[in-house]
N, CA, C and O atoms as a GROMACS GRO file, in nm:
protein
  296
    1MET      N    1  -0.400  -2.167   2.365
    1MET     CA    2  -0.345  -2.054   2.305
    1MET      C    3  -0.389  -2.046   2.192
    1MET      O    4  -0.374  -2.144   2.119
    2LYS      N    5  -0.450  -1.942   2.148
    2LYS     CA    6  -0.492  -1.891   1.983
    2LYS      C    7  -0.341  -1.875   1.904
    2LYS      O    8  -0.247  -1.803   1.937
    3GLN      N    9  -0.349  -1.945   1.818
    3GLN     CA   10  -0.234  -1.902   1.693
    3GLN      C   11  -0.243  -1.764   1.616
    3GLN      O   12  -0.366  -1.764   1.603
    4VAL      N   13  -0.218  -1.689   1.578
    4VAL     CA   14  -0.235  -1.577   1.485
    4VAL      C   15  -0.137  -1.624   1.336
    4VAL      O   16  -0.016  -1.650   1.338
    5LYS      N   17  -0.196  -1.625   1.256
    5LYS     CA   18  -0.129  -1.644   1.127
    5LYS      C   19  -0.098  -1.534   1.061
    5LYS      O   20  -0.178  -1.450   1.021
    6ARG      N   21   0.052  -1.532   1.046
    6ARG     CA   22   0.102  -1.398   1.037
    6ARG      C   23   0.163  -1.448   0.908
    6ARG      O   24   0.200  -1.563   0.881
    7ALA      N   25   0.167  -1.312   0.816
    7ALA     CA   26   0.199  -1.301   0.690
    7ALA      C   27   0.389  -1.303   0.705
    7ALA      O   28   0.455  -1.277   0.805
    8ALA      N   29   0.433  -1.341   0.577
    8ALA     CA   30   0.591  -1.296   0.602
    8ALA      C   31   0.595  -1.172   0.585
    8ALA      O   32   0.514  -1.109   0.517
    9HIS      N   33   0.728  -1.107   0.668
    9HIS     CA   34   0.747  -0.964   0.698
    9HIS      C   35   0.834  -0.924   0.570
    9HIS      O   36   0.953  -0.953   0.561
   10SER      N   37   0.763  -0.853   0.470
   10SER     CA   38   0.829  -0.801   0.343
   10SER      C   39   0.877  -0.686   0.372
   10SER      O   40   0.960  -0.639   0.294
   11GLY      N   41   0.835  -0.607   0.499
   11GLY     CA   42   0.910  -0.438   0.508
   11GLY      C   43   0.774  -0.348   0.446
   11GLY      O   44   0.784  -0.226   0.433
   12HIS      N   45   0.678  -0.403   0.417
   12HIS     CA   46   0.582  -0.333   0.342
   12HIS      C   47   0.458  -0.343   0.402
   12HIS      O   48   0.393  -0.446   0.420
   13ILE      N   49   0.424  -0.213   0.435
   13ILE     CA   50   0.299  -0.188   0.498
   13ILE      C   51   0.174  -0.136   0.414
   13ILE      O   52   0.192  -0.033   0.348
   14PRO      N   53   0.051  -0.197   0.410
   14PRO     CA   54  -0.068  -0.204   0.358
   14PRO      C   55  -0.125  -0.063   0.382
   14PRO      O   56  -0.159  -0.020   0.492
   15PRO      N   57  -0.132   0.018   0.243
   15PRO     CA   58  -0.206   0.164   0.259
   15PRO      C   59  -0.310   0.169   0.333
   15PRO      O   60  -0.368   0.062   0.353
   16THR      N   61  -0.362   0.287   0.393
   16THR     CA   62  -0.502   0.303   0.461
   16THR      C   63  -0.614   0.275   0.392
   16THR      O   64  -0.709   0.209   0.434
   17ASP      N   65  -0.602   0.333   0.270
   17ASP     CA   66  -0.692   0.314   0.124
   17ASP      C   67  -0.695   0.187   0.097
   17ASP      O   68  -0.586   0.137   0.068
   18PRO      N   69  -0.782   0.123   0.099
   18PRO     CA   70  -0.797  -0.018   0.016
   18PRO      C   71  -0.715  -0.042  -0.140
   18PRO      O   72  -0.649  -0.144  -0.163
   19LEU      N   73  -0.730   0.046  -0.217
   19LEU     CA   74  -0.688   0.036  -0.338
   19LEU      C   75  -0.638   0.198  -0.387
   19LEU      O   76  -0.709   0.297  -0.403
   20VAL      N   77  -0.440   0.180  -0.409
   20VAL     CA   78  -0.433   0.307  -0.457
   20VAL      C   79  -0.332   0.262  -0.554
   20VAL      O   80  -0.244   0.177  -0.543
   21SER      N   81  -0.368   0.349  -0.666
   21SER     CA   82  -0.283   0.349  -0.804
   21SER      C   83  -0.131   0.304  -0.821
   21SER      O   84  -0.072   0.411  -0.839
   22CYS      N   85  -0.089   0.258  -0.822
   22CYS     CA   86   0.079   0.260  -0.878
   22CYS      C   87   0.116   0.347  -0.952
   22CYS      O   88   0.045   0.359  -1.052
   23ILE      N   89   0.229   0.438  -0.941
   23ILE     CA   90   0.292   0.532  -1.016
   23ILE      C   91   0.323   0.484  -1.163
   23ILE      O   92   0.310   0.546  -1.268
   24VAL      N   93   0.373   0.333  -1.137
   24VAL     CA   94   0.475   0.291  -1.238
   24VAL      C   95   0.354   0.219  -1.309
   24VAL      O   96   0.343   0.290  -1.409
   25CYS      N   97   0.285   0.150  -1.317
   25CYS     CA   98   0.187   0.066  -1.390
   25CYS      C   99   0.029   0.136  -1.385
   25CYS      O  100  -0.060   0.106  -1.465
   26SER      N  101   0.015   0.224  -1.285
   26SER     CA  102  -0.139   0.240  -1.298
   26SER      C  103  -0.244   0.152  -1.231
   26SER      O  104  -0.362   0.175  -1.206
   27THR      N  105  -0.173   0.052  -1.212
   27THR     CA  106  -0.287  -0.038  -1.120
   27THR      C  107  -0.294  -0.006  -1.021
   27THR      O  108  -0.202   0.046  -0.960
   28PRO      N  109  -0.466  -0.043  -0.953
   28PRO     CA  110  -0.507  -0.043  -0.831
   28PRO      C  111  -0.455  -0.159  -0.762
   28PRO      O  112  -0.449  -0.266  -0.822
   29SER      N  113  -0.405  -0.144  -0.611
   29SER     CA  114  -0.352  -0.256  -0.587
   29SER      C  115  -0.322  -0.211  -0.394
   29SER      O  116  -0.266  -0.108  -0.358
   30GLU      N  117  -0.368  -0.300  -0.314
   30GLU     CA  118  -0.347  -0.258  -0.200
   30GLU      C  119  -0.224  -0.306  -0.102
   30GLU      O  120  -0.230  -0.304   0.021
   31LEU      N  121  -0.095  -0.355  -0.194
   31LEU     CA  122   0.016  -0.406  -0.121
   31LEU      C  123   0.137  -0.314  -0.205
   31LEU      O  124   0.155  -0.324  -0.327
   32GLY      N  125   0.193  -0.247  -0.139
   32GLY     CA  126   0.344  -0.204  -0.181
   32GLY      C  127   0.393  -0.097  -0.083
   32GLY      O  128   0.380  -0.108   0.039
   33ILE      N  129   0.456   0.014  -0.148
   33ILE     CA  130   0.545   0.103  -0.054
   33ILE      C  131   0.469   0.263  -0.130
   33ILE      O  132   0.431   0.298  -0.242
   34HIS      N  133   0.477   0.321   0.003
   34HIS     CA  134   0.458   0.470   0.004
   34HIS      C  135   0.583   0.531   0.004
   34HIS      O  136   0.666   0.514   0.094
   35ILE      N  137   0.601   0.608  -0.102
   35ILE     CA  138   0.724   0.735  -0.063
   35ILE      C  139   0.671   0.852  -0.108
   35ILE      O  140   0.664   0.890  -0.224
   36GLY      N  141   0.636   0.906  -0.011
   36GLY     CA  142   0.593   1.039  -0.013
   36GLY      C  143   0.411   1.050  -0.009
   36GLY      O  144   0.337   1.010   0.080
   37ASP      N  145   0.383   1.101  -0.109
   37ASP     CA  146   0.250   1.068  -0.143
   37ASP      C  147   0.196   1.017  -0.264
   37ASP      O  148   0.085   1.034  -0.314
   38GLN      N  149   0.297   0.951  -0.302
   38GLN     CA  150   0.302   0.836  -0.419
   38GLN      C  151   0.304   0.691  -0.371
   38GLN      O  152   0.337   0.662  -0.256
   39PHE      N  153   0.268   0.601  -0.461
   39PHE     CA  154   0.230   0.442  -0.428
   39PHE      C  155   0.325   0.353  -0.532
   39PHE      O  156   0.330   0.380  -0.652
   40ILE      N  157   0.407   0.232  -0.465
   40ILE     CA  158   0.449   0.179  -0.623
   40ILE      C  159   0.410   0.054  -0.552
   40ILE      O  160   0.437   0.026  -0.435
   41CYS      N  161   0.338  -0.024  -0.643
   41CYS     CA  162   0.298  -0.150  -0.607
   41CYS      C  163   0.406  -0.276  -0.559
   41CYS      O  164   0.526  -0.251  -0.574
   42GLN      N  165   0.378  -0.379  -0.516
   42GLN     CA  166   0.490  -0.483  -0.469
   42GLN      C  167   0.524  -0.532  -0.591
   42GLN      O  168   0.643  -0.560  -0.576
   43ARG      N  169   0.490  -0.564  -0.715
   43ARG     CA  170   0.503  -0.621  -0.840
   43ARG      C  171   0.620  -0.536  -0.903
   43ARG      O  172   0.733  -0.575  -0.932
   44CYS      N  173   0.555  -0.386  -0.917
   44CYS     CA  174   0.658  -0.310  -0.988
   44CYS      C  175   0.805  -0.293  -0.882
   44CYS      O  176   0.919  -0.306  -0.927
   45GLU      N  177   0.774  -0.263  -0.738
   45GLU     CA  178   0.881  -0.242  -0.633
   45GLU      C  179   0.989  -0.350  -0.682
   45GLU      O  180   1.102  -0.311  -0.714
   46ALA      N  181   0.947  -0.512  -0.689
   46ALA     CA  182   1.024  -0.652  -0.718
   46ALA      C  183   1.113  -0.622  -0.836
   46ALA      O  184   1.236  -0.621  -0.839
   47GLU      N  185   1.010  -0.593  -0.953
   47GLU     CA  186   1.036  -0.562  -1.099
   47GLU      C  187   1.169  -0.479  -1.115
   47GLU      O  188   1.270  -0.520  -1.172
   48MET      N  189   1.157  -0.382  -1.068
   48MET     CA  190   1.265  -0.251  -1.075
   48MET      C  191   1.371  -0.281  -0.990
   48MET      O  192   1.476  -0.219  -1.010
   49VAL      N  193   1.368  -0.384  -0.875
   49VAL     CA  194   1.483  -0.415  -0.790
   49VAL      C  195   1.567  -0.486  -0.888
   49VAL      O  196   1.687  -0.464  -0.900
   50LEU      N  197   1.508  -0.562  -0.950
   50LEU     CA  198   1.568  -0.685  -1.010
   50LEU      C  199   1.633  -0.655  -1.165
   50LEU      O  200   1.718  -0.724  -1.221
   51THR      N  201   1.560  -0.512  -1.228
   51THR     CA  202   1.639  -0.448  -1.359
   51THR      C  203   1.748  -0.376  -1.362
   51THR      O  204   1.758  -0.263  -1.312
   52ASP      N  205   1.861  -0.454  -1.438
   52ASP     CA  206   1.968  -0.398  -1.472
   52ASP      C  207   1.970  -0.263  -1.533
   52ASP      O  208   1.860  -0.238  -1.581
   53VAL      N  209   2.060  -0.166  -1.548
   53VAL     CA  210   2.078  -0.031  -1.557
   53VAL      C  211   2.065  -0.049  -1.736
   53VAL      O  212   2.039   0.044  -1.814
   54THR      N  213   2.092  -0.204  -1.777
   54THR     CA  214   2.112  -0.178  -1.936
   54THR      C  215   1.977  -0.235  -1.986
   54THR      O  216   1.942  -0.233  -2.103
   55ASP      N  217   1.926  -0.271  -1.910
   55ASP     CA  218   1.764  -0.319  -1.949
   55ASP      C  219   1.692  -0.203  -2.029
   55ASP      O  220   1.714  -0.088  -1.990
   56GLU      N  221   1.618  -0.218  -2.124
   56GLU     CA  222   1.531  -0.130  -2.180
   56GLU      C  223   1.444  -0.086  -2.045
   56GLU      O  224   1.424   0.035  -2.050
   57LYS      N  225   1.403  -0.131  -1.958
   57LYS     CA  226   1.251  -0.105  -1.890
   57LYS      C  227   1.334   0.007  -1.845
   57LYS      O  228   1.272   0.114  -1.844
   58TYR      N  229   1.475   0.013  -1.800
   58TYR     CA  230   1.551   0.082  -1.701
   58TYR      C  231   1.487   0.246  -1.723
   58TYR      O  232   1.463   0.324  -1.630
   59PRO      N  233   1.469   0.268  -1.847
   59PRO     CA  234   1.482   0.434  -1.844
   59PRO      C  235   1.318   0.437  -1.829
   59PRO      O  236   1.298   0.550  -1.784
   60PHE      N  237   1.217   0.385  -1.839
   60PHE     CA  238   1.093   0.405  -1.841
   60PHE      C  239   1.083   0.390  -1.666
   60PHE      O  240   0.999   0.470  -1.626
   61PHE      N  241   1.134   0.322  -1.570
   61PHE     CA  242   1.098   0.296  -1.445
   61PHE      C  243   1.192   0.434  -1.364
   61PHE      O  244   1.149   0.482  -1.259
   62ILE      N  245   1.308   0.480  -1.422
   62ILE     CA  246   1.347   0.594  -1.380
   62ILE      C  247   1.236   0.711  -1.442
   62ILE      O  248   1.201   0.788  -1.352
   63LYS      N  249   1.196   0.732  -1.529
   63LYS     CA  250   1.098   0.828  -1.568
   63LYS      C  251   0.980   0.832  -1.503
   63LYS      O  252   0.924   0.938  -1.475
   64GLN      N  253   0.917   0.675  -1.464
   64GLN     CA  254   0.801   0.695  -1.346
   64GLN      C  255   0.853   0.737  -1.214
   64GLN      O  256   0.791   0.826  -1.155
   65MET      N  257   0.927   0.701  -1.175
   65MET     CA  258   1.010   0.760  -1.017
   65MET      C  259   1.031   0.916  -1.023
   65MET      O  260   1.009   0.989  -0.927
   66LYS      N  261   1.063   0.947  -1.108
   66LYS     CA  262   1.057   1.116  -1.108
   66LYS      C  263   0.930   1.174  -1.074
   66LYS      O  264   0.925   1.286  -1.025
   67LYS      N  265   0.818   1.102  -1.098
   67LYS     CA  266   0.697   1.156  -1.056
   67LYS      C  267   0.706   1.184  -0.893
   67LYS      O  268   0.644   1.281  -0.846
   68ILE      N  269   0.776   1.106  -0.817
   68ILE     CA  270   0.798   1.103  -0.697
   68ILE      C  271   0.846   1.252  -0.650
   68ILE      O  272   0.781   1.337  -0.589
   69TRP      N  273   0.975   1.259  -0.694
   69TRP     CA  274   1.039   1.402  -0.712
   69TRP      C  275   1.005   1.517  -0.760
   69TRP      O  276   1.050   1.619  -0.709
   70LEU      N  277   0.923   1.521  -0.859
   70LEU     CA  278   0.848   1.649  -0.883
   70LEU      C  279   0.728   1.718  -0.833
   70LEU      O  280   0.698   1.837  -0.831
   71LYS      N  281   0.654   1.594  -0.787
   71LYS     CA  282   0.544   1.627  -0.707
   71LYS      C  283   0.578   1.695  -0.574
   71LYS      O  284   0.518   1.791  -0.527
   72GLU      N  285   0.698   1.623  -0.513
   72GLU     CA  286   0.734   1.688  -0.378
   72GLU      C  287   0.768   1.817  -0.404
   72GLU      O  288   0.708   1.904  -0.341
   73ASN      N  289   0.849   1.848  -0.483
   73ASN     CA  290   0.924   1.988  -0.516
   73ASN      C  291   0.832   2.062  -0.637
   73ASN      O  292   0.885   2.135  -0.721
   74ALA      N  293   0.727   2.041  -0.633
   74ALA     CA  294   0.665   2.129  -0.729
   74ALA      C  295   0.554   2.258  -0.633
   74ALA      O  296   0.491   2.344  -0.695
   0.00000   0.00000   0.00000
């Protein structure tokens, strides 16, 4: 029986395009999440989830996330 190597399930589905730019860091990446027509790379998603509301990075993340809402309602 052939063994299939499985990646740890993280809930992320790689995009159909090989590289998509992250709306937070602008870095092209293959792994991350799509929200509407926007993309957040895995690294930024992990950092945002762990960022406390009192952290100085928090307002930046909120500003970048607004791009999702603004594009959908434009």
